N, C-alpha and C positions, 0 to 999 in steps of 0.2 A: 790016796789023794783027788785019784781020779773022781772015785765016788762023792768025797768033798765036791768038788767041783758041780758033778752031777746033781749035788741033794742042792744047792745054792742055786743054780738054773733054776729048779725043777719049783721052788718056794718061789723066785723072783717070777715065775710066769704065771702058777696061781695067783699068785699077790696082784698080776697084772689084769690076769681075768677077774679078781674077784672085784676091783677098783674099775673095770669096764662093766660088768654085770650089775651093779651096783650104782652107775652115776646116769644106766639104762630104766632103770626099774623107779627111780625116781622121774627120770623123763614120763614115763607114763601115767602117774600119780595124778590124779584129778580131784579139784575140790570138788566139795559133797556140797548140794544145794538140797537133795533131797530128803526129810526124815521123817518117813513114814511109821513110825512105833506103832498107828493104826495096823497098819496091815489092810488098808483099804485100794494098795496097788501089787500089780504083779511085778517079777521082774523086770519084763520089756518095758512096761510101763515106766517103772520109774529110771532104766536106762533112756528112754525116748525122752524124757522130762528134765533128766540130767542133762542131757543132750541139748535142748530146746531152751533149758535155762542156761546152760551154758554161752549159748550163740547171745541171749538178747541181754546177758547181765555183760555181757564185752562193748554192747552196743552202744547199752545204758550208762556204763561204769556203776550198776548198783547190780549186787546180788538179789536175783529173787529166789527167794527162800521160800520150799513149804514145809510144814510143821504139823503132822499129826501126833495124836497121843489118845489113850482110854484111863489112864491113870493120871488124875490129873496132883497129885501127891499132895493134898489139901489144898491147894493155890486157883484162882479163879486164872481164867484165862492170859486177860494180860497181865499179870502178875508170872504165869508162868512161860510165856513167850518170851517176857523181858528177862526173868533171868535166863532164858535158856541163849537169847544173843548175846548177855554180857557173859556167861559159862563157858561159850562155845568161842567167843572172840569172832563171831562173824561179820564178815564187811568185804566189800568187792573189794578196794584199795589199800586195807590196811583191815589188822584188826579194831575190833567196833568202830567200823566203817558203813560204807553207802549199804547199802538191805533195804529189801522190800519183802515182809513177809506175809506169808498167809497164814493162819493157824487155826485149827481145826481139833475143837474138844468134842469127842463120841460119846465119850460116858455124858455131858452135860447138854449134848448136841448146839453145842456150840461157835460160831466163827469169827474171830477176829482180824483185821489190818492193820498192819502200820506201815511206817517207813522211821527209817533210823538211819541219823549224819546226814546227806543231803537228799536219800529216800523222802527223808520228812517230808522237805519242802517239796518234791513233786505229787507227793500223795498229801493233798489238802482234802478237807473233809468231800467236798464233790468230788473229784476222780475218787476216791475209796466207795461213795455211792455208788459212784457208776458202774466199778470191778463186784460190789456185791449184789446190784442190779444183773448184772451178765452173769453170774456164776450159781446163782441160788437157785435155780430151775434145775441143775445138773446136780447141785451138794442135794435138794429134795430128793429127787430121780435115785439115788446111788452114783450117778455116773461123775465120779471123783476124779478119772484121769481129764475129761472133758474141763472140769470147770477148773484143774489146776495148770492145764493148757491154757485156757482161756485170760486165767490171771498170769500168766507168763509171760505173754501176748499183749 
């Protein structure tokens, strides 16, 4: 009789422990904003850019996304970036919500900037040209971290 009570008590404690650990693990999960498929950044740089992007995304209520790749899968840069936005359901406030995306295609050596939802209003052609002008020299030198940092800020 006592062994059944102990067994139930052990199972109850294990269940409570599992619930607590699961809820805390979810609290540490952060949204991803840096997608460096081309391997242009190291782990520390990605982490720092994630932190900066999180800060400025909250400030502007628009996610700042970096997307790099080397295999365009037969798509041009605009199509690749739009498909990625749709498939990943990116956005600050909701899926397919406010976002500004800097996309770098290393195979074709192309760069594309775009805004989505409210980000589209904030990033008019004039502003996009200003951003491109500020980051082009860093991109040309291969200083991707600084280029991406400047884009986010």
